[in-house]
PLY file of the C-alpha trace (Angstrom):
ply
format ascii 1.0
element vertex 258
property float x
property float y
property float z
element edge 257
property int vertex1
property int vertex2
end_header
-15.73 11.81 26.71
-11.90 12.69 26.37
-11.44 15.44 23.68
-9.36 14.67 20.61
-6.49 17.33 20.23
-4.90 15.92 17.07
-6.42 16.42 13.59
-5.40 15.90 10.27
-6.82 17.37 7.00
-8.37 15.56 3.93
-5.25 16.47 2.00
-3.05 14.91 4.62
-5.13 11.81 4.51
-4.45 11.62 1.01
-0.83 11.58 1.77
-1.16 9.10 4.39
-3.18 6.77 2.25
-0.65 7.12 -0.68
2.48 6.39 1.48
0.55 3.62 3.34
-0.48 1.77 0.15
2.85 2.17 -1.48
4.96 1.05 1.52
6.89 -2.13 1.21
4.16 -3.17 -1.74
6.27 -1.37 -4.38
9.02 -3.87 -3.52
7.06 -6.97 -2.89
3.97 -6.98 -5.10
5.63 -6.18 -8.70
7.56 -9.63 -8.18
4.64 -11.70 -7.17
2.57 -10.19 -10.35
5.44 -10.92 -12.78
5.99 -14.47 -11.35
2.45 -15.48 -11.86
1.31 -13.32 -14.88
4.75 -12.48 -16.87
4.12 -9.79 -19.31
0.44 -9.47 -18.43
1.13 -8.80 -14.83
0.14 -5.04 -15.52
-3.65 -6.36 -16.20
-3.68 -7.67 -12.42
-2.76 -4.10 -11.20
-5.44 -2.41 -13.25
-8.27 -4.70 -12.12
-7.08 -4.52 -8.55
-7.66 -0.89 -8.72
-11.20 -1.30 -9.88
-12.03 -3.68 -6.84
-10.00 -1.39 -4.74
-12.57 1.25 -5.41
-15.41 -1.10 -4.28
-13.56 -1.57 -1.02
-13.05 1.95 -0.71
-16.68 2.66 -1.14
-17.55 0.34 1.78
-15.28 1.99 4.05
-16.58 5.45 3.05
-20.08 4.12 3.73
-19.03 3.15 7.14
-17.35 6.38 7.76
-20.74 8.05 6.59
-22.91 5.62 8.72
-20.89 6.10 11.82
-19.33 9.39 11.71
-16.41 10.18 14.12
-15.93 6.43 15.28
-13.11 4.10 15.23
-13.59 0.68 13.72
-13.66 -1.13 17.10
-16.63 1.39 18.22
-18.30 0.67 14.65
-18.00 -3.07 15.41
-19.38 -3.11 18.76
-22.22 -0.77 17.71
-23.24 -2.79 14.67
-22.62 -6.14 15.67
-23.17 -6.07 19.63
-20.48 -6.26 22.38
-19.72 -9.96 21.90
-19.60 -10.22 18.06
-18.20 -6.65 18.01
-15.32 -7.54 20.30
-14.52 -10.70 18.34
-14.61 -8.54 15.10
-12.13 -6.11 16.74
-9.77 -8.86 17.89
-9.70 -10.21 14.30
-8.95 -6.75 13.07
-6.01 -6.44 15.65
-4.52 -9.62 14.70
-4.97 -9.04 11.03
-3.08 -5.53 11.45
-0.47 -7.33 13.58
0.27 -10.03 11.08
0.52 -7.34 8.15
2.70 -5.43 10.08
5.01 -8.46 10.69
4.99 -9.11 6.82
5.85 -5.55 6.02
8.83 -5.68 8.56
10.10 -8.96 7.09
9.80 -7.34 3.58
11.79 -4.43 4.53
14.62 -6.32 6.47
14.88 -8.86 3.72
15.20 -6.18 1.13
17.79 -4.16 3.23
19.88 -7.11 4.19
19.98 -8.74 0.54
20.05 -5.49 -1.37
21.86 -2.62 0.41
23.39 -3.71 3.55
24.08 -7.61 3.21
26.53 -7.69 6.20
23.99 -6.28 8.44
21.85 -8.78 10.73
18.08 -8.67 10.19
17.76 -8.17 13.77
19.13 -4.51 13.65
17.04 -3.62 10.79
14.06 -4.98 12.78
14.99 -2.86 15.85
15.54 0.33 13.83
12.06 0.00 12.16
10.25 -0.95 15.04
11.86 2.02 17.12
10.99 4.34 14.28
7.34 3.30 14.40
7.30 3.41 18.20
8.49 7.05 18.07
5.99 7.82 15.39
3.12 6.49 17.46
4.31 8.58 20.51
4.25 11.67 18.34
0.88 11.12 17.16
-1.02 11.06 13.84
-0.66 14.70 13.23
3.11 14.51 13.08
2.90 11.38 10.84
0.62 13.27 8.41
2.96 16.15 8.18
5.80 14.01 7.76
4.14 12.30 5.04
3.35 15.72 3.46
6.89 16.87 3.66
8.49 13.74 2.27
5.93 13.39 -0.66
8.39 15.22 -3.14
11.29 12.97 -2.21
9.06 9.92 -3.29
7.36 11.28 -6.39
10.28 12.88 -7.88
12.66 10.01 -7.80
10.03 7.82 -9.13
9.51 9.98 -12.12
13.11 10.05 -12.83
13.14 6.15 -12.73
10.66 5.87 -15.27
11.84 8.55 -17.55
15.48 7.54 -17.46
14.34 3.99 -18.46
12.38 5.02 -21.51
15.24 4.55 -24.04
15.41 0.91 -22.72
11.81 0.20 -22.92
10.39 -1.79 -25.96
6.64 -2.48 -26.46
7.09 -5.83 -28.04
7.80 -6.95 -24.51
4.31 -6.74 -23.72
3.34 -9.17 -26.33
1.26 -11.28 -26.60
-1.51 -9.29 -25.04
-3.87 -10.96 -22.60
-2.49 -14.65 -22.99
-2.74 -15.77 -19.29
-4.48 -18.28 -17.38
-7.71 -17.17 -15.29
-6.08 -18.89 -12.04
-2.97 -16.87 -12.43
-5.02 -13.68 -13.09
-7.06 -13.93 -9.88
-3.99 -15.01 -7.71
-2.09 -11.90 -8.95
-5.22 -9.67 -8.43
-6.09 -11.03 -5.00
-2.50 -10.67 -3.75
-2.61 -6.86 -4.81
-5.97 -6.60 -3.06
-4.33 -8.13 0.11
-1.40 -6.11 0.14
-2.13 -3.30 0.37
-5.67 -2.54 -0.37
-7.31 -4.43 2.55
-5.10 -2.92 4.85
-6.87 0.47 4.15
-9.27 -0.42 7.03
-6.80 1.20 9.19
-8.40 4.57 8.16
-11.41 3.62 10.24
-9.12 3.95 13.23
-8.16 7.57 12.76
-11.80 8.72 11.57
-12.04 10.93 14.70
-8.80 12.69 13.89
-10.02 13.76 10.47
-11.32 17.24 10.08
-13.33 18.76 7.23
-15.17 15.48 6.25
-16.61 16.78 3.13
-13.31 16.44 1.34
-12.45 12.96 2.77
-14.34 10.88 0.14
-12.47 12.54 -2.66
-9.19 12.28 -1.07
-9.61 8.73 -0.32
-10.50 7.80 -3.67
-7.62 9.98 -5.11
-5.00 8.51 -2.78
-6.04 4.83 -3.46
-5.98 5.35 -7.20
-2.73 7.32 -7.20
-1.18 4.59 -5.23
-2.34 1.73 -7.46
-1.29 3.54 -10.61
2.21 3.97 -9.36
2.52 0.27 -8.70
0.98 -0.31 -12.24
3.22 1.95 -13.70
6.35 0.41 -11.98
5.12 -3.16 -13.08
4.67 -2.14 -16.81
8.15 -0.46 -16.74
9.86 -3.45 -15.38
8.31 -5.35 -18.42
8.93 -2.88 -20.83
12.57 -2.25 -19.65
13.72 -5.63 -18.58
11.45 -8.04 -20.14
8.95 -10.28 -18.16
11.39 -13.26 -18.12
14.10 -11.22 -16.64
12.03 -9.19 -14.41
10.22 -12.26 -12.83
13.66 -13.86 -11.99
14.31 -11.26 -9.53
12.85 -10.55 -6.04
12.88 -6.86 -6.33
12.42 -5.98 -10.18
11.72 -2.22 -9.40
15.14 -2.12 -7.52
16.76 -3.86 -10.49
15.19 -1.03 -12.93
16.69 1.68 -10.59
20.16 0.04 -10.92
0 1
1 2
2 3
3 4
4 5
5 6
6 7
7 8
8 9
9 10
10 11
11 12
12 13
13 14
14 15
15 16
16 17
17 18
18 19
19 20
20 21
21 22
22 23
23 24
24 25
25 26
26 27
27 28
28 29
29 30
30 31
31 32
32 33
33 34
34 35
35 36
36 37
37 38
38 39
39 40
40 41
41 42
42 43
43 44
44 45
45 46
46 47
47 48
48 49
49 50
50 51
51 52
52 53
53 54
54 55
55 56
56 57
57 58
58 59
59 60
60 61
61 62
62 63
63 64
64 65
65 66
66 67
67 68
68 69
69 70
70 71
71 72
72 73
73 74
74 75
75 76
76 77
77 78
78 79
79 80
80 81
81 82
82 83
83 84
84 85
85 86
86 87
87 88
88 89
89 90
90 91
91 92
92 93
93 94
94 95
95 96
96 97
97 98
98 99
99 100
100 101
101 102
102 103
103 104
104 105
105 106
106 107
107 108
108 109
109 110
110 111
111 112
112 113
113 114
114 115
115 116
116 117
117 118
118 119
119 120
120 121
121 122
122 123
123 124
124 125
125 126
126 127
127 128
128 129
129 130
130 131
131 132
132 133
133 134
134 135
135 136
136 137
137 138
138 139
139 140
140 141
141 142
142 143
143 144
144 145
145 146
146 147
147 148
148 149
149 150
150 151
151 152
152 153
153 154
154 155
155 156
156 157
157 158
158 159
159 160
160 161
161 162
162 163
163 164
164 165
165 166
166 167
167 168
168 169
169 170
170 171
171 172
172 173
173 174
174 175
175 176
176 177
177 178
178 179
179 180
180 181
181 182
182 183
183 184
184 185
185 186
186 187
187 188
188 189
189 190
190 191
191 192
192 193
193 194
194 195
195 196
196 197
197 198
198 199
199 200
200 201
201 202
202 203
203 204
204 205
205 206
206 207
207 208
208 209
209 210
210 211
211 212
212 213
213 214
214 215
215 216
216 217
217 218
218 219
219 220
220 221
221 222
222 223
223 224
224 225
225 226
226 227
227 228
228 229
229 230
230 231
231 232
232 233
233 234
234 235
235 236
236 237
237 238
238 239
239 240
240 241
241 242
242 243
243 244
244 245
245 246
246 247
247 248
248 249
249 250
250 251
251 252
252 253
253 254
254 255
255 256
256 257
């Protein structure tokens, strides 16, 4: 068996999960939640965090039941060679589709908000090249990069929230809990699809994680921290902009920053 030379610590796994969950979701998710649930969009986020922990529990059970094995190896061992191969192909297809959605979200945001005169093709090319180069360098380099860039993600977000506090009004959350169940389910499901369900990617890097005793705690912390960040962003958009104004924009968090 080929020896794995690259390893990441549970702490670096936390950073990877945090960045992975936020990703393009910080741009796309708030808009959908606000459009469907208006001033109660934050409720969807809170519910999604609860369901996300159930999904994380399943993933952690798989990691414990099949230690040091990837998702594909787990599928073949648990389901057999044929059903396992089909499940592996479904997983690959799922991650491919989600990657294309993320690429679309990034390019749409850049070409509509930042560089409107740039062709989306160039944005696609730059992002794909960065992903390919990151894959070439390996998971350990990607994890170290996430660790280095963490302050550059956290500090600006804290400034974004704190500087908008004077514009926030609590009455913009009224009326509380006035929503249709269909909209609540739709918003919560969307949050779970993007990005919580994508956490299955962790099962592909399980053999690269060392000191497995802390993995469970770091996994949970990373999931909750990223979910809370999106929840806070949604609540801040409602408090500072109002649900009606925020729901009219494709990127309410970016509008909040402006």
